[in-house]
CHARMM-style PDB file with segment names, atoms N, HN, CA, C and O in Angstrom:
ATOM      1  N   MET     1      14.512  47.829  82.720  1.00  0.00      PROA
ATOM      2  CA  MET     1      13.689  47.565  81.193  1.00  0.00      PROA
ATOM      3  C   MET     1      13.283  46.003  82.062  1.00  0.00      PROA
ATOM      4  O   MET     1      13.929  45.270  82.811  1.00  0.00      PROA
ATOM      5  N   SER     2      11.974  45.976  81.548  1.00  0.00      PROA
ATOM      6  HN  SER     2      11.449  46.571  80.940  1.00  0.00      PROA
ATOM      7  CA  SER     2      11.114  44.708  82.157  1.00  0.00      PROA
ATOM      8  C   SER     2      10.632  44.063  80.909  1.00  0.00      PROA
ATOM      9  O   SER     2      10.457  44.260  79.707  1.00  0.00      PROA
ATOM     10  N   ASP     3      10.534  43.320  81.711  1.00  0.00      PROA
ATOM     11  HN  ASP     3      10.677  43.160  82.688  1.00  0.00      PROA
ATOM     12  CA  ASP     3      10.074  41.508  80.380  1.00  0.00      PROA
ATOM     13  C   ASP     3       8.828  42.428  79.070  1.00  0.00      PROA
ATOM     14  O   ASP     3       8.484  43.565  78.747  1.00  0.00      PROA
ATOM     15  N   GLN     4       8.622  41.297  78.796  1.00  0.00      PROA
ATOM     16  HN  GLN     4       8.902  40.373  79.059  1.00  0.00      PROA
ATOM     17  CA  GLN     4       7.956  41.851  77.039  1.00  0.00      PROA
ATOM     18  C   GLN     4       7.155  40.336  77.704  1.00  0.00      PROA
ATOM     19  O   GLN     4       7.686  39.319  78.151  1.00  0.00      PROA
ATOM     20  N   VAL     5       5.606  40.710  77.539  1.00  0.00      PROA
ATOM     21  HN  VAL     5       5.174  41.536  77.176  1.00  0.00      PROA
ATOM     22  CA  VAL     5       5.079  39.709  77.684  1.00  0.00      PROA
ATOM     23  C   VAL     5       4.584  39.351  75.725  1.00  0.00      PROA
ATOM     24  O   VAL     5       4.617  40.254  74.889  1.00  0.00      PROA
ATOM     25  N   LYS     6       4.278  38.263  75.473  1.00  0.00      PROA
ATOM     26  HN  LYS     6       4.251  37.529  76.152  1.00  0.00      PROA
ATOM     27  CA  LYS     6       3.738  37.735  74.089  1.00  0.00      PROA
ATOM     28  C   LYS     6       2.692  37.490  74.201  1.00  0.00      PROA
ATOM     29  O   LYS     6       1.817  37.821  73.401  1.00  0.00      PROA
ATOM     30  N   GLY     7       2.450  36.555  75.687  1.00  0.00      PROA
ATOM     31  HN  GLY     7       3.161  36.285  76.336  1.00  0.00      PROA
ATOM     32  CA  GLY     7       0.363  35.888  75.324  1.00  0.00      PROA
ATOM     33  C   GLY     7       0.316  35.849  76.583  1.00  0.00      PROA
ATOM     34  O   GLY     7       1.145  36.192  77.426  1.00  0.00      PROA
ATOM     35  N   LEU     8      -0.867  35.339  76.684  1.00  0.00      PROA
ATOM     36  HN  LEU     8      -1.540  35.060  75.999  1.00  0.00      PROA
ATOM     37  CA  LEU     8      -1.847  35.125  78.148  1.00  0.00      PROA
ATOM     38  C   LEU     8      -2.394  33.779  77.194  1.00  0.00      PROA
ATOM     39  O   LEU     8      -2.731  33.794  76.010  1.00  0.00      PROA
ATOM     40  N   ILE     9      -2.343  32.321  78.406  1.00  0.00      PROA
ATOM     41  HN  ILE     9      -2.070  32.309  79.367  1.00  0.00      PROA
ATOM     42  CA  ILE     9      -3.517  31.272  78.075  1.00  0.00      PROA
ATOM     43  C   ILE     9      -4.209  31.220  79.156  1.00  0.00      PROA
ATOM     44  O   ILE     9      -3.796  31.147  80.313  1.00  0.00      PROA
ATOM     45  N   VAL    10      -5.435  31.264  78.710  1.00  0.00      PROA
ATOM     46  HN  VAL    10      -5.770  31.324  77.769  1.00  0.00      PROA
ATOM     47  CA  VAL    10      -6.557  30.937  79.497  1.00  0.00      PROA
ATOM     48  C   VAL    10      -7.798  29.401  80.116  1.00  0.00      PROA
ATOM     49  O   VAL    10      -8.600  28.916  79.318  1.00  0.00      PROA
ATOM     50  N   THR    11      -7.736  29.112  80.946  1.00  0.00      PROA
ATOM     51  HN  THR    11      -7.085  29.506  81.594  1.00  0.00      PROA
ATOM     52  CA  THR    11      -7.430  27.984  81.089  1.00  0.00      PROA
ATOM     53  C   THR    11      -9.455  28.053  82.033  1.00  0.00      PROA
ATOM     54  O   THR    11      -9.690  28.958  82.834  1.00  0.00      PROA
ATOM     55  N   PHE    12     -10.209  27.318  81.797  1.00  0.00      PROA
ATOM     56  HN  PHE    12     -10.018  26.583  81.146  1.00  0.00      PROA
ATOM     57  CA  PHE    12     -11.729  26.917  82.270  1.00  0.00      PROA
ATOM     58  C   PHE    12     -11.395  26.211  82.943  1.00  0.00      PROA
ATOM     59  O   PHE    12     -10.636  25.259  82.763  1.00  0.00      PROA
ATOM     60  N   SER    13     -12.149  26.722  84.266  1.00  0.00      PROA
ATOM     61  HN  SER    13     -12.765  27.496  84.413  1.00  0.00      PROA
ATOM     62  CA  SER    13     -12.767  25.208  85.329  1.00  0.00      PROA
ATOM     63  C   SER    13     -13.193  24.262  85.133  1.00  0.00      PROA
ATOM     64  O   SER    13     -13.098  23.383  85.989  1.00  0.00      PROA
ATOM     65  N   ASN    14     -13.931  23.995  83.772  1.00  0.00      PROA
ATOM     66  HN  ASN    14     -14.009  24.709  83.076  1.00  0.00      PROA
ATOM     67  CA  ASN    14     -14.855  23.544  83.208  1.00  0.00      PROA
ATOM     68  C   ASN    14     -14.801  23.177  81.744  1.00  0.00      PROA
ATOM     69  O   ASN    14     -14.204  24.119  81.222  1.00  0.00      PROA
ATOM     70  N   GLY    15     -14.979  22.678  81.214  1.00  0.00      PROA
ATOM     71  HN  GLY    15     -15.464  21.913  81.638  1.00  0.00      PROA
ATOM     72  CA  GLY    15     -14.933  22.635  79.719  1.00  0.00      PROA
ATOM     73  C   GLY    15     -16.205  23.106  79.689  1.00  0.00      PROA
ATOM     74  O   GLY    15     -17.007  23.096  80.623  1.00  0.00      PROA
ATOM     75  N   ILE    16     -16.470  23.777  77.907  1.00  0.00      PROA
ATOM     76  HN  ILE    16     -15.818  23.785  77.148  1.00  0.00      PROA
ATOM     77  CA  ILE    16     -17.476  24.461  77.592  1.00  0.00      PROA
ATOM     78  C   ILE    16     -17.589  24.057  76.568  1.00  0.00      PROA
ATOM     79  O   ILE    16     -16.967  23.097  76.114  1.00  0.00      PROA
ATOM     80  N   SER    17     -18.585  24.854  75.884  1.00  0.00      PROA
ATOM     81  HN  SER    17     -19.090  25.634  76.253  1.00  0.00      PROA
ATOM     82  CA  SER    17     -18.991  24.311  74.417  1.00  0.00      PROA
ATOM     83  C   SER    17     -17.872  25.572  73.406  1.00  0.00      PROA
ATOM     84  O   SER    17     -17.148  26.549  73.599  1.00  0.00      PROA
ATOM     85  N   ILE    18     -18.275  24.884  72.527  1.00  0.00      PROA
ATOM     86  HN  ILE    18     -18.864  24.091  72.370  1.00  0.00      PROA
ATOM     87  CA  ILE    18     -17.458  24.489  70.785  1.00  0.00      PROA
ATOM     88  C   ILE    18     -18.361  25.932  70.783  1.00  0.00      PROA
ATOM     89  O   ILE    18     -17.703  26.971  70.715  1.00  0.00      PROA
ATOM     90  N   GLU    19     -19.551  26.016  70.840  1.00  0.00      PROA
ATOM     91  HN  GLU    19     -20.085  25.173  70.895  1.00  0.00      PROA
ATOM     92  CA  GLU    19     -20.187  27.228  70.691  1.00  0.00      PROA
ATOM     93  C   GLU    19     -19.595  28.555  71.070  1.00  0.00      PROA
ATOM     94  O   GLU    19     -19.135  29.522  70.462  1.00  0.00      PROA
ATOM     95  N   GLN    20     -19.798  28.200  72.359  1.00  0.00      PROA
ATOM     96  HN  GLN    20     -20.171  27.415  72.853  1.00  0.00      PROA
ATOM     97  CA  GLN    20     -19.490  29.158  73.838  1.00  0.00      PROA
ATOM     98  C   GLN    20     -17.677  29.982  73.879  1.00  0.00      PROA
ATOM     99  O   GLN    20     -17.398  31.085  74.348  1.00  0.00      PROA
ATOM    100  N   ALA    21     -16.619  28.859  73.144  1.00  0.00      PROA
ATOM    101  HN  ALA    21     -16.846  27.962  72.763  1.00  0.00      PROA
ATOM    102  CA  ALA    21     -15.974  29.356  73.249  1.00  0.00      PROA
ATOM    103  C   ALA    21     -14.983  30.203  71.703  1.00  0.00      PROA
ATOM    104  O   ALA    21     -13.918  30.747  71.409  1.00  0.00      PROA
ATOM    105  N   GLU    22     -16.080  29.847  71.246  1.00  0.00      PROA
ATOM    106  HN  GLU    22     -16.945  29.405  71.485  1.00  0.00      PROA
ATOM    107  CA  GLU    22     -16.172  30.889  69.262  1.00  0.00      PROA
ATOM    108  C   GLU    22     -16.403  32.332  70.070  1.00  0.00      PROA
ATOM    109  O   GLU    22     -15.753  33.368  69.924  1.00  0.00      PROA
ATOM    110  N   LYS    23     -17.650  32.057  71.061  1.00  0.00      PROA
ATOM    111  HN  LYS    23     -18.178  31.216  71.180  1.00  0.00      PROA
ATOM    112  CA  LYS    23     -17.752  33.701  71.501  1.00  0.00      PROA
ATOM    113  C   LYS    23     -17.007  34.387  72.225  1.00  0.00      PROA
ATOM    114  O   LYS    23     -17.161  35.595  72.048  1.00  0.00      PROA
ATOM    115  N   TYR    24     -16.142  34.063  73.090  1.00  0.00      PROA
ATOM    116  HN  TYR    24     -16.017  33.082  73.234  1.00  0.00      PROA
ATOM    117  CA  TYR    24     -14.670  34.486  73.761  1.00  0.00      PROA
ATOM    118  C   TYR    24     -13.985  34.495  73.035  1.00  0.00      PROA
ATOM    119  O   TYR    24     -13.221  35.460  73.069  1.00  0.00      PROA
ATOM    120  N   LYS    25     -13.771  33.425  71.862  1.00  0.00      PROA
ATOM    121  HN  LYS    25     -14.391  32.641  71.835  1.00  0.00      PROA
ATOM    122  CA  LYS    25     -12.918  33.600  71.314  1.00  0.00      PROA
ATOM    123  C   LYS    25     -12.711  35.806  70.014  1.00  0.00      PROA
ATOM    124  O   LYS    25     -11.918  36.673  69.648  1.00  0.00      PROA
ATOM    125  N   ALA    26     -14.338  35.307  69.987  1.00  0.00      PROA
ATOM    126  HN  ALA    26     -14.982  34.602  70.284  1.00  0.00      PROA
ATOM    127  CA  ALA    26     -14.918  36.728  68.737  1.00  0.00      PROA
ATOM    128  C   ALA    26     -14.576  37.897  70.044  1.00  0.00      PROA
ATOM    129  O   ALA    26     -14.321  39.046  69.686  1.00  0.00      PROA
ATOM    130  N   ALA    27     -14.577  37.655  71.171  1.00  0.00      PROA
ATOM    131  HN  ALA    27     -14.784  36.721  71.462  1.00  0.00      PROA
ATOM    132  CA  ALA    27     -14.455  38.932  71.809  1.00  0.00      PROA
ATOM    133  C   ALA    27     -13.154  39.114  72.092  1.00  0.00      PROA
ATOM    134  O   ALA    27     -12.757  40.270  71.945  1.00  0.00      PROA
ATOM    135  N   ILE    28     -12.037  37.972  72.611  1.00  0.00      PROA
ATOM    136  HN  ILE    28     -12.360  37.033  72.731  1.00  0.00      PROA
ATOM    137  CA  ILE    28     -10.638  38.409  72.593  1.00  0.00      PROA
ATOM    138  C   ILE    28     -10.014  38.897  71.337  1.00  0.00      PROA
ATOM    139  O   ILE    28      -8.891  39.371  71.166  1.00  0.00      PROA
ATOM    140  N   SER    29     -10.921  38.694  70.544  1.00  0.00      PROA
ATOM    141  HN  SER    29     -11.833  38.309  70.683  1.00  0.00      PROA
ATOM    142  CA  SER    29     -10.326  38.827  69.410  1.00  0.00      PROA
ATOM    143  C   SER    29      -9.817  40.407  68.698  1.00  0.00      PROA
ATOM    144  O   SER    29      -8.896  40.845  68.010  1.00  0.00      PROA
ATOM    145  N   LEU    30     -11.390  41.019  69.535  1.00  0.00      PROA
ATOM    146  HN  LEU    30     -12.138  40.663  70.094  1.00  0.00      PROA
ATOM    147  CA  LEU    30     -11.472  42.344  69.519  1.00  0.00      PROA
ATOM    148  C   LEU    30     -10.600  42.859  70.526  1.00  0.00      PROA
ATOM    149  O   LEU    30     -10.445  44.065  70.334  1.00  0.00      PROA
ATOM    150  N   MET    31     -10.226  42.614  71.114  1.00  0.00      PROA
ATOM    151  HN  MET    31     -10.352  41.635  71.270  1.00  0.00      PROA
ATOM    152  CA  MET    31      -9.284  43.681  72.079  1.00  0.00      PROA
ATOM    153  C   MET    31      -7.544  43.953  70.998  1.00  0.00      PROA
ATOM    154  O   MET    31      -6.852  43.285  70.229  1.00  0.00      PROA
ATOM    155  N   ALA    32      -7.538  45.189  71.537  1.00  0.00      PROA
ATOM    156  HN  ALA    32      -8.100  45.732  72.162  1.00  0.00      PROA
ATOM    157  CA  ALA    32      -6.172  46.009  70.526  1.00  0.00      PROA
ATOM    158  C   ALA    32      -4.926  44.909  70.631  1.00  0.00      PROA
ATOM    159  O   ALA    32      -4.645  44.297  71.661  1.00  0.00      PROA
ATOM    160  N   GLY    33      -4.375  44.807  69.614  1.00  0.00      PROA
ATOM    161  HN  GLY    33      -4.603  45.304  68.776  1.00  0.00      PROA
ATOM    162  CA  GLY    33      -3.188  43.971  69.728  1.00  0.00      PROA
ATOM    163  C   GLY    33      -2.974  42.663  69.455  1.00  0.00      PROA
ATOM    164  O   GLY    33      -2.046  42.026  68.957  1.00  0.00      PROA
ATOM    165  N   VAL    34      -4.412  42.321  70.046  1.00  0.00      PROA
ATOM    166  HN  VAL    34      -5.166  42.839  70.451  1.00  0.00      PROA
ATOM    167  CA  VAL    34      -5.022  40.488  69.963  1.00  0.00      PROA
ATOM    168  C   VAL    34      -4.521  40.001  68.283  1.00  0.00      PROA
ATOM    169  O   VAL    34      -5.316  40.186  67.362  1.00  0.00      PROA
ATOM    170  N   VAL    35      -3.215  39.409  68.033  1.00  0.00      PROA
ATOM    171  HN  VAL    35      -2.569  39.258  68.782  1.00  0.00      PROA
ATOM    172  CA  VAL    35      -2.916  38.940  66.352  1.00  0.00      PROA
ATOM    173  C   VAL    35      -3.822  37.032  65.937  1.00  0.00      PROA
ATOM    174  O   VAL    35      -4.078  36.234  65.036  1.00  0.00      PROA
ATOM    175  N   ASN    36      -3.921  37.250  67.189  1.00  0.00      PROA
ATOM    176  HN  ASN    36      -3.713  37.899  67.921  1.00  0.00      PROA
ATOM    177  CA  ASN    36      -4.175  34.962  67.253  1.00  0.00      PROA
ATOM    178  C   ASN    36      -5.116  34.734  68.144  1.00  0.00      PROA
ATOM    179  O   ASN    36      -5.092  35.303  69.235  1.00  0.00      PROA
ATOM    180  N   VAL    37      -6.312  33.653  67.715  1.00  0.00      PROA
ATOM    181  HN  VAL    37      -6.332  33.190  66.829  1.00  0.00      PROA
ATOM    182  CA  VAL    37      -6.506  33.240  69.323  1.00  0.00      PROA
ATOM    183  C   VAL    37      -6.773  32.241  68.520  1.00  0.00      PROA
ATOM    184  O   VAL    37      -6.963  32.226  67.304  1.00  0.00      PROA
ATOM    185  N   GLU    38      -6.770  31.366  69.344  1.00  0.00      PROA
ATOM    186  HN  GLU    38      -6.615  31.378  70.332  1.00  0.00      PROA
ATOM    187  CA  GLU    38      -6.638  29.598  69.906  1.00  0.00      PROA
ATOM    188  C   GLU    38      -7.711  28.872  69.972  1.00  0.00      PROA
ATOM    189  O   GLU    38      -8.661  29.633  70.155  1.00  0.00      PROA
ATOM    190  N   HSD    39      -8.163  27.422  69.899  1.00  0.00      PROA
ATOM    191  HN  HSD    39      -7.391  26.804  69.751  1.00  0.00      PROA
ATOM    192  CA  HSD    39      -8.584  27.087  71.382  1.00  0.00      PROA
ATOM    193  C   HSD    39      -8.433  26.010  71.560  1.00  0.00      PROA
ATOM    194  O   HSD    39      -8.360  25.656  70.383  1.00  0.00      PROA
ATOM    195  N   SER    40      -8.255  24.650  72.417  1.00  0.00      PROA
ATOM    196  HN  SER    40      -8.315  24.938  73.373  1.00  0.00      PROA
ATOM    197  CA  SER    40      -7.832  23.594  72.797  1.00  0.00      PROA
ATOM    198  C   SER    40      -9.026  22.847  73.080  1.00  0.00      PROA
ATOM    199  O   SER    40      -9.691  23.016  74.101  1.00  0.00      PROA
ATOM    200  N   VAL    41      -9.315  21.962  72.108  1.00  0.00      PROA
ATOM    201  HN  VAL    41      -8.774  21.825  71.278  1.00  0.00      PROA
ATOM    202  CA  VAL    41      -9.788  20.932  72.404  1.00  0.00      PROA
ATOM    203  C   VAL    41      -9.585  20.087  73.922  1.00  0.00      PROA
ATOM    204  O   VAL    41      -8.439  19.742  74.210  1.00  0.00      PROA
ATOM    205  N   ASP    42     -10.447  19.842  74.648  1.00  0.00      PROA
ATOM    206  HN  ASP    42     -11.378  20.122  74.414  1.00  0.00      PROA
ATOM    207  CA  ASP    42     -10.100  18.446  75.803  1.00  0.00      PROA
ATOM    208  C   ASP    42     -10.281  17.198  75.351  1.00  0.00      PROA
ATOM    209  O   ASP    42     -11.358  16.693  75.036  1.00  0.00      PROA
ATOM    210  N   ASP    43      -8.855  16.535  75.309  1.00  0.00      PROA
ATOM    211  HN  ASP    43      -7.980  16.946  75.565  1.00  0.00      PROA
ATOM    212  CA  ASP    43      -8.453  15.155  74.840  1.00  0.00      PROA
ATOM    213  C   ASP    43      -8.321  13.951  75.507  1.00  0.00      PROA
ATOM    214  O   ASP    43      -8.792  14.150  76.627  1.00  0.00      PROA
ATOM    215  N   TRP    44      -7.900  12.707  75.415  1.00  0.00      PROA
ATOM    216  HN  TRP    44      -7.518  12.546  74.505  1.00  0.00      PROA
ATOM    217  CA  TRP    44      -7.121  12.031  76.661  1.00  0.00      PROA
ATOM    218  C   TRP    44      -6.672  12.001  76.809  1.00  0.00      PROA
ATOM    219  O   TRP    44      -6.557  10.906  77.359  1.00  0.00      PROA
ATOM    220  N   ASN    45      -5.344  12.770  76.844  1.00  0.00      PROA
ATOM    221  HN  ASN    45      -5.438  13.660  76.397  1.00  0.00      PROA
ATOM    222  CA  ASN    45      -4.590  13.016  77.026  1.00  0.00      PROA
ATOM    223  C   ASN    45      -4.808  14.178  78.311  1.00  0.00      PROA
ATOM    224  O   ASN    45      -4.234  14.054  79.393  1.00  0.00      PROA
ATOM    225  N   ASP    46      -5.330  14.819  78.127  1.00  0.00      PROA
ATOM    226  HN  ASP    46      -5.797  14.919  77.248  1.00  0.00      PROA
ATOM    227  CA  ASP    46      -5.505  15.790  79.816  1.00  0.00      PROA
ATOM    228  C   ASP    46      -6.448  15.285  81.016  1.00  0.00      PROA
ATOM    229  O   ASP    46      -6.298  15.426  82.229  1.00  0.00      PROA
ATOM    230  N   LYS    47      -7.676  14.524  80.139  1.00  0.00      PROA
ATOM    231  HN  LYS    47      -7.798  14.409  79.153  1.00  0.00      PROA
ATOM    232  CA  LYS    47      -7.622  13.202  80.753  1.00  0.00      PROA
ATOM    233  C   LYS    47      -6.692  12.246  81.696  1.00  0.00      PROA
ATOM    234  O   LYS    47      -6.972  11.935  82.853  1.00  0.00      PROA
ATOM    235  N   MET    48      -5.668  11.891  81.058  1.00  0.00      PROA
ATOM    236  HN  MET    48      -5.440  12.144  80.117  1.00  0.00      PROA
ATOM    237  CA  MET    48      -4.472  10.977  81.673  1.00  0.00      PROA
ATOM    238  C   MET    48      -4.160  11.964  82.565  1.00  0.00      PROA
ATOM    239  O   MET    48      -4.158  11.734  83.774  1.00  0.00      PROA
ATOM    240  N   ASN    49      -3.825  13.320  81.988  1.00  0.00      PROA
ATOM    241  HN  ASN    49      -3.827  13.506  81.005  1.00  0.00      PROA
ATOM    242  CA  ASN    49      -2.955  13.894  83.510  1.00  0.00      PROA
ATOM    243  C   ASN    49      -3.718  14.719  84.493  1.00  0.00      PROA
ATOM    244  O   ASN    49      -3.194  15.547  85.238  1.00  0.00      PROA
ATOM    245  N   ARG    50      -4.874  14.462  84.450  1.00  0.00      PROA
ATOM    246  HN  ARG    50      -5.300  13.789  83.845  1.00  0.00      PROA
ATOM    247  CA  ARG    50      -5.358  14.891  85.410  1.00  0.00      PROA
ATOM    248  C   ARG    50      -5.789  13.633  86.655  1.00  0.00      PROA
ATOM    249  O   ARG    50      -5.939  13.758  87.871  1.00  0.00      PROA
ATOM    250  N   GLU    51      -5.884  12.603  85.899  1.00  0.00      PROA
ATOM    251  HN  GLU    51      -5.762  12.501  84.911  1.00  0.00      PROA
ATOM    252  CA  GLU    51      -5.669  11.627  86.832  1.00  0.00      PROA
ATOM    253  C   GLU    51      -4.767  11.082  87.761  1.00  0.00      PROA
ATOM    254  O   GLU    51      -5.210  10.581  88.794  1.00  0.00      PROA
ATOM    255  N   MET    52      -3.307  11.120  87.484  1.00  0.00      PROA
ATOM    256  HN  MET    52      -2.947  11.528  86.645  1.00  0.00      PROA
ATOM    257  CA  MET    52      -2.034  11.474  87.414  1.00  0.00      PROA
ATOM    258  C   MET    52      -1.884  12.229  88.633  1.00  0.00      PROA
ATOM    259  O   MET    52      -1.561  11.636  89.663  1.00  0.00      PROA
ATOM    260  N   ILE    53      -2.083  13.475  88.629  1.00  0.00      PROA
ATOM    261  HN  ILE    53      -2.346  13.957  87.793  1.00  0.00      PROA
ATOM    262  CA  ILE    53      -2.220  14.203  89.355  1.00  0.00      PROA
ATOM    263  C   ILE    53      -3.241  14.337  90.768  1.00  0.00      PROA
ATOM    264  O   ILE    53      -2.923  14.765  91.878  1.00  0.00      PROA
ATOM    265  N   LYS    54      -4.656  13.779  90.270  1.00  0.00      PROA
ATOM    266  HN  LYS    54      -4.914  13.432  89.369  1.00  0.00      PROA
ATOM    267  CA  LYS    54      -5.563  13.179  91.484  1.00  0.00      PROA
ATOM    268  C   LYS    54      -4.463  12.516  92.289  1.00  0.00      PROA
ATOM    269  O   LYS    54      -3.991  12.919  93.352  1.00  0.00      PROA
ATOM    270  N   GLY    55      -4.054  11.158  91.435  1.00  0.00      PROA
ATOM    271  HN  GLY    55      -4.437  10.830  90.572  1.00  0.00      PROA
ATOM    272  CA  GLY    55      -3.456  10.008  92.295  1.00  0.00      PROA
ATOM    273  C   GLY    55      -2.188  10.960  92.977  1.00  0.00      PROA
ATOM    274  O   GLY    55      -2.169  11.008  94.207  1.00  0.00      PROA
ATOM    275  N   GLU    56      -1.234  11.643  92.293  1.00  0.00      PROA
ATOM    276  HN  GLU    56      -1.250  11.604  91.293  1.00  0.00      PROA
ATOM    277  CA  GLU    56      -0.428  12.446  93.158  1.00  0.00      PROA
ATOM    278  C   GLU    56      -0.758  13.302  94.394  1.00  0.00      PROA
ATOM    279  O   GLU    56      -0.137  13.476  95.442  1.00  0.00      PROA
ATOM    280  N   MET    57      -1.595  13.644  94.071  1.00  0.00      PROA
ATOM    281  HN  MET    57      -2.100  13.502  93.219  1.00  0.00      PROA
ATOM    282  CA  MET    57      -2.044  14.434  95.482  1.00  0.00      PROA
ATOM    283  C   MET    57      -3.098  13.136  96.469  1.00  0.00      PROA
ATOM    284  O   MET    57      -3.175  13.328  97.682  1.00  0.00      PROA
ATOM    285  N   THR    58      -3.734  12.074  95.951  1.00  0.00      PROA
ATOM    286  HN  THR    58      -3.671  11.917  94.966  1.00  0.00      PROA
ATOM    287  CA  THR    58      -4.155  11.691  97.398  1.00  0.00      PROA
ATOM    288  C   THR    58      -3.318  10.553  97.629  1.00  0.00      PROA
ATOM    289  O   THR    58      -3.698   9.557  98.246  1.00  0.00      PROA
ATOM    290  N   LYS    59      -1.430  10.798  96.810  1.00  0.00      PROA
ATOM    291  HN  LYS    59      -1.121  11.607  96.309  1.00  0.00      PROA
ATOM    292  CA  LYS    59      -0.450   9.501  97.923  1.00  0.00      PROA
ATOM    293  C   LYS    59      -0.335  11.023  99.035  1.00  0.00      PROA
ATOM    294  O   LYS    59      -0.791  11.016 100.178  1.00  0.00      PROA
ATOM    295  N   LYS    60       0.313  12.159  98.447  1.00  0.00      PROA
ATOM    296  HN  LYS    60       0.683  12.165  97.518  1.00  0.00      PROA
ATOM    297  CA  LYS    60       0.321  13.350  98.956  1.00  0.00      PROA
ATOM    298  C   LYS    60      -0.344  13.622 100.453  1.00  0.00      PROA
ATOM    299  O   LYS    60       0.376  13.871 101.421  1.00  0.00      PROA
ATOM    300  N   ILE    61      -1.598  13.558 100.533  1.00  0.00      PROA
ATOM    301  HN  ILE    61      -2.182  13.356  99.747  1.00  0.00      PROA
ATOM    302  CA  ILE    61      -2.653  13.365 101.210  1.00  0.00      PROA
ATOM    303  C   ILE    61      -2.695  12.320 102.130  1.00  0.00      PROA
ATOM    304  O   ILE    61      -2.404  12.417 103.322  1.00  0.00      PROA
ATOM    305  N   ALA    62      -3.024  11.427 101.609  1.00  0.00      PROA
ATOM    306  HN  ALA    62      -3.261  11.349 100.640  1.00  0.00      PROA
ATOM    307  CA  ALA    62      -2.441  10.092 102.957  1.00  0.00      PROA
ATOM    308  C   ALA    62      -1.003   9.999 103.824  1.00  0.00      PROA
ATOM    309  O   ALA    62      -0.775   9.573 104.957  1.00  0.00      PROA
ATOM    310  N   ASP    63      -0.079  10.623 102.725  1.00  0.00      PROA
ATOM    311  HN  ASP    63      -0.265  10.968 101.805  1.00  0.00      PROA
ATOM    312  CA  ASP    63       1.076  10.486 103.792  1.00  0.00      PROA
ATOM    313  C   ASP    63       1.292  11.362 104.835  1.00  0.00      PROA
ATOM    314  O   ASP    63       2.002  11.173 105.823  1.00  0.00      PROA
ATOM    315  N   ALA    64       0.354  12.747 104.433  1.00  0.00      PROA
ATOM    316  HN  ALA    64      -0.222  12.901 103.630  1.00  0.00      PROA
ATOM    317  CA  ALA    64       0.537  13.418 105.492  1.00  0.00      PROA
ATOM    318  C   ALA    64      -0.291  12.952 106.503  1.00  0.00      PROA
ATOM    319  O   ALA    64       0.200  12.884 107.629  1.00  0.00      PROA
ATOM    320  N   LEU    65      -1.689  12.546 106.301  1.00  0.00      PROA
ATOM    321  HN  LEU    65      -2.088  12.601 105.386  1.00  0.00      PROA
ATOM    322  CA  LEU    65      -2.368  12.538 107.005  1.00  0.00      PROA
ATOM    323  C   LEU    65      -1.738  11.087 107.782  1.00  0.00      PROA
ATOM    324  O   LEU    65      -2.467  10.700 108.695  1.00  0.00      PROA
ATOM    325  N   ARG    66      -0.652  10.352 107.571  1.00  0.00      PROA
ATOM    326  HN  ARG    66      -0.061  10.667 106.829  1.00  0.00      PROA
ATOM    327  CA  ARG    66      -0.202   8.980 108.292  1.00  0.00      PROA
ATOM    328  C   ARG    66       0.664   9.466 109.214  1.00  0.00      PROA
ATOM    329  O   ARG    66       0.808   8.908 110.302  1.00  0.00      PROA
ATOM    330  N   GLN    67       1.475  10.803 108.788  1.00  0.00      PROA
ATOM    331  HN  GLN    67       1.359  11.256 107.904  1.00  0.00      PROA
ATOM    332  CA  GLN    67       2.855  11.261 109.414  1.00  0.00      PROA
ATOM    333  C   GLN    67       1.988  12.386 110.861  1.00  0.00      PROA
ATOM    334  O   GLN    67       2.476  12.575 111.975  1.00  0.00      PROA
ATOM    335  N   VAL    68       0.468  13.029 110.275  1.00  0.00      PROA
ATOM    336  HN  VAL    68       0.072  12.876 109.370  1.00  0.00      PROA
ATOM    337  CA  VAL    68       0.138  13.230 111.702  1.00  0.00      PROA
ATOM    338  C   VAL    68      -0.192  12.123 112.931  1.00  0.00      PROA
ATOM    339  O   VAL    68       0.021  12.012 114.138  1.00  0.00      PROA
ATOM    340  N   HSD    69      -0.927  11.287 111.712  1.00  0.00      PROA
ATOM    341  HN  HSD    69      -1.099  11.377 110.731  1.00  0.00      PROA
ATOM    342  CA  HSD    69      -1.409  10.310 112.778  1.00  0.00      PROA
ATOM    343  C   HSD    69       0.001   9.929 113.819  1.00  0.00      PROA
ATOM    344  O   HSD    69      -0.057  10.096 115.037  1.00  0.00      PROA
ATOM    345  N   SER    70       1.303   9.372 113.081  1.00  0.00      PROA
ATOM    346  HN  SER    70       1.350   9.237 112.092  1.00  0.00      PROA
ATOM    347  CA  SER    70       2.281   8.337 113.999  1.00  0.00      PROA
ATOM    348  C   SER    70       2.344   9.515 114.918  1.00  0.00      PROA
ATOM    349  O   SER    70       1.679   9.312 115.934  1.00  0.00      PROA
ATOM    350  N   GLN    71       3.035  10.887 114.879  1.00  0.00      PROA
ATOM    351  HN  GLN    71       3.575  11.052 114.053  1.00  0.00      PROA
ATOM    352  CA  GLN    71       2.905  11.821 116.112  1.00  0.00      PROA
ATOM    353  C   GLN    71       2.005  11.859 117.201  1.00  0.00      PROA
ATOM    354  O   GLN    71       2.442  12.351 118.241  1.00  0.00      PROA
ATOM    355  N   LEU    72       0.147  11.197 117.179  1.00  0.00      PROA
ATOM    356  HN  LEU    72      -0.209  10.797 116.334  1.00  0.00      PROA
ATOM    357  CA  LEU    72      -0.276  11.287 117.665  1.00  0.00      PROA
ATOM    358  C   LEU    72      -0.344  10.579 119.470  1.00  0.00      PROA
ATOM    359  OT1 LEU    72      -1.262  10.900 120.225  1.00  0.00      PROA
TER     360      LEU     72
END
């Protein structure tokens, strides 16, 4: 017996307008078995999370470069 999927999460590479989101919601709502479609508005929490991730990635890249440089 395989697992059952109860939903999907769609993430856009860049923010889209509310008007465009409404068009996507309307289209997805027409699909068989869809009972609800919601949108999530970009807020300060998202921006803070992105900055934290950028900082972590920058540190990891810098550490990797230092390690490579020290082996030369």
